[in-house]
N, C-alpha and C positions, 0 to 999 in steps of 0.2 A: 549805433547806426539806427535804430528805430527814431531817436529824436530828431535825426538829421532828416529823416524820410517825412516825420511828422513837420518838420519845418518847413521844408519843401513843398509839402501839401498844401499848406497854410499859405505860403506865398503864391502858389498856383490859383488857389481859390480866389486871390484877390484881382487876378486878372480878368479883363473883360471876356465875354463868351467867346468871340473871335480868336482873341490871344488865347485862350484855354484848346480851342479847337487845332489852332496851328501848333500848338504844344504837343496835343495828343497824336496828330499826324506825324510830327517829328519823332517823337518817341516810338510809336509803333514801326516807323520807317526803319528806326536803328535796331529793331528786333529782327525784322523780315529782311533788312537789305532794300537797297533800292530796286525801284521797278525797272522790270527789262524795258518798258515802252512807255513812251509819253502817254499823257492823260489823253490826247486826241486820239493816237493809235489804238489805245484800248476802247474807246467810244467807239472807233470805227469797227474794230472787231465785234463787239456786242451789237452794233446796228446790223452786221453781216449775218451774225448769228440768229439775231432776231428773225431778219427776212428770211434766211434758210428754215427755220422753224415754222413760219408762218406758212411758207410755199408747201413745207411736208403736210402740215395740216389741211390745207385748202386742196391738195392734190389727192388727199384720202390715204396717203402712205402711213399716217399716224391717227391712231383713234383717239377721239377726243373723250374725256372723262369729265362729267359733270362736277362742278365744285364741291357740290354736296356729298359726292362718293368719296371723294378726296379725302374730304376734313373727316368722315366717318372712319374711314382707314386709319387716318393719323390717331384719331381719339381711340381707337381699338390698339392700335401699337403702344401708344402712351400708357394706357389702362394696364397692358400686359406688361410693360416694363415696371410698373408701381409695384404690381402683386409680389 
């Protein structure tokens, strides 16, 4: 089995970057199943979500957190996990 995987990998690496990308998408879809919505529907849903979040921020319903604080908190969380 390992040699067949090695053979498939060698063949895949001979593909163009675009072909490899297409192959990757197909392989991932085979693991996850087909998307419930079309790419256009997904993009529309994200646009709506982004608009909702911006409206919340602009209305003051959501507190803004400076990016420096977010990164500091992430650094602390990662450091605690390493210990």
